GULUMVEX-511368 format. One record per residue (C-alpha): x, y, z; residue number from 1; chain. Coordinates in steps of 0.001 Angstrom, whole numbers. Layout:
residues N
{{X,Y,Z},NUM,"A"}
...
//
This chain:
residues 97
{{189,-194,158},1,"A"}
{{1538,3613,-1162},2,"A"}
{{1634,5866,2233},3,"A"}
{{1133,9700,2357},4,"A"}
{{2820,12187,4119},5,"A"}
{{2559,15382,4972},6,"A"}
{{3861,18598,4190},7,"A"}
{{5273,21288,6904},8,"A"}
{{2626,23024,5558},9,"A"}
{{-18,20635,6519},10,"A"}
{{-729,19886,2702},11,"A"}
{{-335,16010,1760},12,"A"}
{{2278,15095,-263},13,"A"}
{{1743,12381,-3630},14,"A"}
{{1581,9254,-2259},15,"A"}
{{5188,6857,-2466},16,"A"}
{{6129,3057,-2613},17,"A"}
{{9426,1529,-2693},18,"A"}
{{10343,-375,-5611},19,"A"}
{{13190,-2759,-5552},20,"A"}
{{15308,-3280,-8306},21,"A"}
{{17662,-6135,-9869},22,"A"}
{{21424,-3858,-10171},23,"A"}
{{21166,-4016,-14462},24,"A"}
{{17427,-2508,-14435},25,"A"}
{{18924,494,-12381},26,"A"}
{{21813,1243,-14028},27,"A"}
{{19798,1652,-17028},28,"A"}
{{16634,3365,-15685},29,"A"}
{{20005,5583,-14239},30,"A"}
{{21116,5974,-18301},31,"A"}
{{17680,6652,-19651},32,"A"}
{{17302,9421,-16751},33,"A"}
{{20432,11037,-17960},34,"A"}
{{19672,10699,-21313},35,"A"}
{{16307,13253,-20614},36,"A"}
{{18114,15282,-18344},37,"A"}
{{15340,13540,-15369},38,"A"}
{{15911,12196,-12234},39,"A"}
{{16023,8790,-11436},40,"A"}
{{12563,8586,-9247},41,"A"}
{{10926,10939,-12117},42,"A"}
{{11733,9064,-15046},43,"A"}
{{10653,5545,-12879},44,"A"}
{{7710,7982,-12617},45,"A"}
{{7124,8770,-16719},46,"A"}
{{7621,4845,-17533},47,"A"}
{{5162,3667,-14922},48,"A"}
{{2529,6177,-16323},49,"A"}
{{2998,4678,-19778},50,"A"}
{{3522,1287,-19055},51,"A"}
{{358,1733,-17085},52,"A"}
{{-1660,3488,-20392},53,"A"}
{{-225,1370,-22546},54,"A"}
{{-2443,-1880,-20838},55,"A"}
{{-5184,-69,-20147},56,"A"}
{{-5286,395,-23585},57,"A"}
{{-4453,-2797,-24589},58,"A"}
{{-7085,-4139,-21826},59,"A"}
{{-9906,-2157,-22981},60,"A"}
{{-12190,-3435,-25778},61,"A"}
{{-12823,229,-27066},62,"A"}
{{-10189,2675,-28192},63,"A"}
{{-10201,5153,-25652},64,"A"}
{{-8719,9156,-27045},65,"A"}
{{-6327,10591,-25025},66,"A"}
{{-7513,13954,-22992},67,"A"}
{{-6130,16642,-24174},68,"A"}
{{-3846,17052,-21243},69,"A"}
{{-2671,13408,-21554},70,"A"}
{{-1727,14859,-25243},71,"A"}
{{-33,17819,-24056},72,"A"}
{{2213,15879,-21065},73,"A"}
{{3110,13617,-23896},74,"A"}
{{4479,15582,-26489},75,"A"}
{{6348,17134,-23888},76,"A"}
{{7884,14281,-22563},77,"A"}
{{8694,13139,-26022},78,"A"}
{{10606,16696,-26425},79,"A"}
{{14496,16187,-26279},80,"A"}
{{16110,18938,-23710},81,"A"}
{{17861,21699,-25450},82,"A"}
{{21146,22566,-24125},83,"A"}
{{22936,26046,-24708},84,"A"}
{{25479,26047,-27006},85,"A"}
{{28563,28046,-25434},86,"A"}
{{28668,29424,-22639},87,"A"}
{{26297,33025,-22201},88,"A"}
{{27810,36252,-23730},89,"A"}
{{27807,39158,-21494},90,"A"}
{{26356,42449,-22595},91,"A"}
{{27936,45090,-22867},92,"A"}
{{25632,48660,-21557},93,"A"}
{{27143,51529,-23573},94,"A"}
{{26369,54143,-20569},95,"A"}
{{26357,57967,-21571},96,"A"}
{{29531,59319,-20393},97,"A"}
//
């Protein structure tokens, strides 16, 4: 059963679970998280969401249409992170002298 904790402000936090992974799977998950600039926890959450959604869609007889929020979330998660090229340039301000 997932445990739920309260934050210091008293608001309930998201439920938490504990998962034991084989060492090889843990390395693979860590590598995927690094590729997508995510934490290992967030990468695991995304993969679990995708797996559950896939299983639910396969189990249902009708085709489910994803909600606009789900489509947006999927599109954002599918994007590759963009990195800045080179060091940021400094702007020189001309002060009237």
